[in-house]
SEDO-846595 format. One record per residue (C-alpha): chain; residue in three letters; residue number from 1; x, y, z. Coordinates in pm, 1 decimal, decimal comma. Last residue first. Layout:
N
("A"; "Ala"; NUM; (X; Y; Z))
...
***
This chain:
71
("A"; "Glu"; 71; (-4780,1; 9206,8; -12983,6))
("A"; "His"; 70; (-5131,8; 9214,9; -12853,1))
("A"; "Ile"; 69; (-5313,2; 9123,0; -13159,1))
("A"; "Glu"; 68; (-5061,9; 8843,0; -13234,2))
("A"; "Glu"; 67; (-5129,0; 8692,9; -12881,4))
("A"; "Ser"; 66; (-5503,6; 8717,4; -12950,3))
("A"; "Glu"; 65; (-5517,7; 8516,4; -13269,2))
("A"; "Leu"; 64; (-5266,4; 8247,8; -13127,1))
("A"; "Asn"; 63; (-5526,9; 8205,6; -12841,0))
("A"; "Arg"; 62; (-5818,1; 8188,6; -13067,4))
("A"; "Leu"; 61; (-5646,1; 7922,6; -13281,4))
("A"; "Arg"; 60; (-5586,2; 7722,3; -12972,4))
("A"; "Glu"; 59; (-5935,4; 7730,0; -12857,1))
("A"; "Asn"; 58; (-6045,4; 7640,0; -13209,7))
("A"; "Leu"; 57; (-5819,0; 7355,4; -13181,8))
("A"; "Val"; 56; (-5965,8; 7249,5; -12846,8))
("A"; "Thr"; 55; (-6330,0; 7286,6; -12949,0))
("A"; "Thr"; 54; (-6256,2; 7082,8; -13264,8))
("A"; "Leu"; 53; (-6103,6; 6787,4; -13085,7))
("A"; "Arg"; 52; (-6381,7; 6788,6; -12831,5))
("A"; "Ala"; 51; (-6650,0; 6802,1; -13069,1))
("A"; "Ile"; 50; (-6500,2; 6522,9; -13305,7))
("A"; "Ile"; 49; (-6477,4; 6317,0; -12965,6))
("A"; "Arg"; 48; (-6848,5; 6391,4; -12925,1))
("A"; "Arg"; 47; (-6943,3; 6258,2; -13263,9))
("A"; "Thr"; 46; (-6757,6; 5949,7; -13214,7))
("A"; "His"; 45; (-6963,6; 5886,7; -12879,8))
("A"; "Arg"; 44; (-7284,3; 5940,4; -13036,5))
("A"; "Leu"; 43; (-7213,9; 5712,9; -13330,3))
("A"; "Arg"; 42; (-7077,4; 5460,7; -13105,1))
("A"; "Thr"; 41; (-7387,5; 5448,2; -12906,6))
("A"; "Phe"; 40; (-7564,6; 5301,8; -13199,6))
("A"; "Asp"; 39; (-7391,6; 4958,2; -13120,4))
("A"; "Ser"; 38; (-7552,3; 4719,1; -13375,6))
("A"; "Leu"; 37; (-7443,9; 4861,3; -13699,0))
("A"; "Glu"; 36; (-7463,9; 4643,3; -14013,5))
("A"; "Gly"; 35; (-7813,6; 4780,2; -14108,5))
("A"; "Ser"; 34; (-7693,4; 4929,7; -14452,8))
("A"; "Ser"; 33; (-7767,3; 5304,6; -14342,4))
("A"; "Leu"; 32; (-7604,2; 5234,4; -13994,7))
("A"; "Gln"; 31; (-7294,8; 5080,2; -14127,4))
("A"; "Phe"; 30; (-7247,4; 5374,0; -14377,4))
("A"; "Arg"; 29; (-7287,5; 5595,6; -14083,9))
("A"; "Leu"; 28; (-7038,2; 5423,4; -13885,4))
("A"; "Lys"; 27; (-6785,9; 5427,8; -14180,4))
("A"; "Met"; 26; (-6832,8; 5820,1; -14209,7))
("A"; "Leu"; 25; (-6774,0; 5852,7; -13833,3))
("A"; "Glu"; 24; (-6462,4; 5654,2; -13852,0))
("A"; "Glu"; 23; (-6342,2; 5872,7; -14124,9))
("A"; "Lys"; 22; (-6443,5; 6176,0; -13898,1))
("A"; "Thr"; 21; (-6219,9; 6012,1; -13635,1))
("A"; "Asp"; 20; (-5923,6; 5951,3; -13844,1))
("A"; "Asn"; 19; (-5925,9; 6330,0; -13971,7))
("A"; "Leu"; 18; (-5965,9; 6471,8; -13606,6))
("A"; "Gln"; 17; (-5703,2; 6241,1; -13486,6))
("A"; "Ala"; 16; (-5444,5; 6383,2; -13734,0))
("A"; "Glu"; 15; (-5568,3; 6748,1; -13655,6))
("A"; "Ile"; 14; (-5518,1; 6659,8; -13272,0))
("A"; "Ala"; 13; (-5160,0; 6523,5; -13352,2))
("A"; "Glu"; 12; (-5069,0; 6827,3; -13544,4))
("A"; "Thr"; 11; (-5199,1; 7052,8; -13243,4))
("A"; "Ser"; 10; (-4992,1; 6868,2; -13004,1))
("A"; "Leu"; 9; (-5176,7; 6638,5; -12751,5))
("A"; "Ala"; 8; (-5204,2; 6711,6; -12398,5))
("A"; "Arg"; 7; (-5545,8; 6923,0; -12448,9))
("A"; "Val"; 6; (-5686,9; 6615,3; -12595,5))
("A"; "Glu"; 5; (-5621,5; 6388,5; -12313,4))
("A"; "His"; 4; (-5746,6; 6654,2; -12062,1))
("A"; "Ile"; 3; (-6078,5; 6659,4; -12278,9))
("A"; "Lys"; 2; (-6141,8; 6291,1; -12235,2))
("A"; "Met"; 1; (-6094,4; 6054,7; -12532,5))
***
């Protein structure tokens, strides 16, 4: 998921996607510890998606806070 795709989503959709992606990361970590994971790049990719989602959420929160201050 690219950053422009994330920015096109609503805040609720980003939060839902973030929860789903965190669950996926938990499953991947479990697979890694049990030796079932063969594609290690999925861990890195999943962590980056979580970072993108979190970044956009934080940007939106900061924008809301700055708008409230200026009013």
